N, C-alpha and C positions, 0 to 999 in steps of 0.2 A: 435705212430705218434700224434704229438699235435694239437688239434683243434684249427683253427684260429677263435679269436673271433671279433665280429664286433664292431667296434668304435661307431656306431650309437645306441643311446639307445633305447630300445624297448619301443614302446607305449602301455600303459596298455589298455587291452580291454575296460574298463570302460570309459577311456577318448577318445578313438579313435573315430574320426568323424564316423557316420554311414551314409549308403548311403541314400540319400534323405532327411537328416536332414538339416535344416537351420541353418547357423552359426549364433550364437546370437552376436549382435553388441552391441556398447556401449548403443545406445538408446534403445534398447530392453530390456537390463538390467535395465536402468533407469524406463521406463515404467512399468516393472515388479515389481520393489521396490515400485513404486508409488501406483500401484493397489492392492498391498499386504496389504495397510492400509486402511480399510474402512473409516476412518475419513478424510484421505487425499482425497479419492473420494468424501465423502460428502462435504467438503470444495469447491472442484472444481465445483460440482454441484450447490451449492448455488452462487457461484460467475458467473457461467455461467447463472443461472436465472436472476441476476441482470444485466448482460450483454445484454441479451435478451430484459429485460424491459426498459433498456435505449435505445437501438437501435430502438425498436418499439413505443417508447413514443409518437410520433406524430400520430400514429395510435390508441393507446390505450387510448390517451387523448388528443383529438384535439384542438390545441390551439385556443383561441379567441381574444387573445391580439397581438399587433404586436411584443413584446418580449414574446416567448412562455414560458419562465421561470417564468413570472408573473402568480399567480394562480387566476383564474376567482373567483368572489364572487358575491352572489345573494342578497346583501343588507349589512345593516351595524348595524344588530342587535347584542347586546352584548352576549346573551346566544347562545351557540353552538345548532346546531340541530342534532339530532340522524341519524343514517343510514337510508336511505329511497330513493324513486324513485329520480333520478336526482343526488342523492349523495350517492353512494353506501357505503363509509365509514364514512358518516356524515360530519359536517363542524365545523370548529374552530370559535371563537368569530369573528365578522364582517363577517360571513359567506364565509370565504375561503374554498374551497373544499378539503377535505383530501385526496381522490382518486386522484385528479390531482396533488396535492403536492407529494404524494408519488411516483408517476409514473415519473414525472419530477425531483423529488429529487434523483433519482437513477442517472440520468445524472450529475445533480450537483455534487454528491458524486464522481462519476469517474473524472470529470473535475478538481475537487479541489485536490482529492489525487493525480491523475497523474502529475498535474502540480507542486505540490509541490515535488513529489519524483523527477521528471525530473531537477528541479532547483537544488534540493541538490545533486543529483549525478553529475550534470555538474561542481558545484563548488567544490565537492569533487575530481573529477578526475583533475581539474585544481590545487587545493592547496594541496590536499592530495598527488597526485603523484609527484609533484616538492619538497614538504617537505619530503617524504619518501625516495625520489631516491637520492636527493643531500645532505640532512641533514645539518648540521652546523648552522650557524646563522639564516639562512632563515627558517629552521626547527623549531628553537627555536621562532621566532617571530610567524609563523604561529600556533604552538601549544599554545602560550600564548594568542593569539586572540581567539581561540577555548575555552580555559579554561574561559576566561572571559564571553564568551556566555553562556558557560555550568554551570556557577555559578548561573545564574538566574533561578528561576522556569519558566518551559516552558509556562504555560498558563498565568502568570502574564506578562512576558516579550511580549508575543503575544498581550495582551489585551493592553499593553501601546504603542506597535507599531501602533496598529489600532486606537486607541485614537489620536495619533499624526497625522497619515495619513487621518483619516476619515473613516466613516462606507462605505464599499463596497465589493463585493466579491473578486474583484482584491486586494485590500488593505490587506483582511484577508489572501489571498494566499500568499502574500509577507511576512506578519507577521509569519505565520507558517513555511514559507520556512528559514526565518532567524532563527527560532528556531531550525529546524532540520538539517541544513546542518553542524554544527560541528560534530554530531555524525557520520556522514558518512565520514566527512574528517578524523576524527581520525581513525576510522576503515580501511579506504583505506591506510591512512599513515603507520599503523602498518603492514598490508600485505605487502606493499612495503619494509619496512625494513626487512621483513622475505625472501622476493624473491630476492632483488637487488643483494645478494652476492651468489647466487647459480650458479653451474656450467654452465648452458645453458646461463645465463646472462653474465658470464664472458667469455664464447666462443664467444657470440656475439660481446662482446668488443674487443676481440682479433682478430676478422675477420674484425675489422674496421668499426662497425656499430656505427652510430652516436647516441647520447642520445635520440632524439626524436623517432627514428626507433626502438630502443630497448624498449622504453617505450611503444610504441603503439603496437609493434608486439610480445614482449616476456613478458613483466611484467604484463600489464593491463589485458590480456586474462588469466593470472594465478593468479589474485588477485580480480576480479570482482565478482566473485560468492558469497563471503560473503556479498558484499555490496547488491547484488540482493536479498539475502535471508532477509537481514535487511529490505528492501524496501518492500518486500511482507509482512513482519510481521508489517510494520509501517504502511501501507495503512488505516487499520481499526482505528488506532490511530488518524490518521491525520483527518478522518472524524468526529471523536468524538470531537476534538480540534475544528474544524470549527463549529460543532453544538453548542458547549459551546459558542462560541463567538457570534453565532447567537441568542442563548438563552439569552445572557447578552445585546443584541441589539448592538453589534459591529461587526457582520458578515453580513448576507446578509439583504436587506432591506425589510421592512414590505411587505408581500404578495409574495416574492421571493420562487420558490420552493425548498425548504431545509427543511430537517428533523428536523433540530434544531430550524429553524423558525416556523415550525408548532407547535412544543411543547411550544415554546415562546408565540405564539398568543393565547395559551389556559392555559397559567400557573395560570391564576386566577380562573380555574375551574377544577384543577387536583384533588381537594379534594371533588369536587361535591357539594352538597348542604347540609344543615343542618341536613335533614332527611335522606339523601341518599348519602353518600359519592362516590358511583360508578355511579351517574347519568350520567355523561360525561366521562366515562372510555375510551371511543374511542379516545377522544383527545389527551390521554397519550400513550394508547396500539398500536395504529395504527403507528404513527412515531417512537415511541420507539422499536417496532418490527422491522421495516425496519433497524434501526440502529443496533440493536441487531444481527440480522442475517449477515448483511454486514460486521460487525467486526468479528463475528464468522468464516464466511466464509473465510475471509483473514487470520485469525489466524491458521486455520486448514490447509490452503493451504500454509502458510509461514511455518509451521512445516513439511510439506510434502517435500518443497523444501530444507530445512535444512536436513532432512534425506537423501535425495537423492544425494545432492551435497556436503555435508560435509563429506570427507574422513575418518574423525575420528570417525563417528558414523556408516559408513557402514559395519564395521566389526562386530557391536554388533547388528544389526538388523536381 
């Protein structure tokens, strides 16, 4: 007598769910991959520190001016003062308080970086999606315009734009956004070219879905992750560009709480005095350390996002 075989494949005991075990979801796997890399955790801790610093700025450094981003100063002497009572980190020339500038400079860093990234992402979603989805002459036009912007060195183009518009934080943000949007647009356009002919997009067209619905519902959710990874990696670079503009006298106005402005206020004293080159070390080390840690945190966090969300890397981690 022949035994009847079951058509249902047997579940290996090693893979069978055990009683009381919680089924691991996609978010659990994502968090597990994130926690597995100590440098990713370090980046998250650094950025969390700056977030807390920015949120608690009014309590850590109480504003004395109507505009809280303007650094209080206790005189107009040209020589910086070393750390001491009333000035935990010392002062720059013209006696601007380094402690206040570093604390409120964290808010400036987040405002500038998030404003530039948001502007670049919006432009990319508008131009990159249309260019990549429809192609043709419109695609050629958008890509040639982006090529023109990418042909200029970023910092030089930003300097020219700020010089034309005038010195201010708003104009510096506009200049950096003009420099950054082509990279985001080109990246999103390439992702749209990859996704637009996939089966689920064709199925949505066959079911009568309109182009705006297909783009918003099916294409953008499957193409947005590379741009978010780029944004996280680019946050530190944006702050460096803004600090460079402030150092050149084209970004934040004098006395504004910006790390690049703090270095600019003491650029005459970076090499110290003739007898002691480290006399005024704090004028460079304090704001320079803030910039270094902020950029390092975003670079580590951006690498973590890339490792988590890039499917091409998940199999090798």
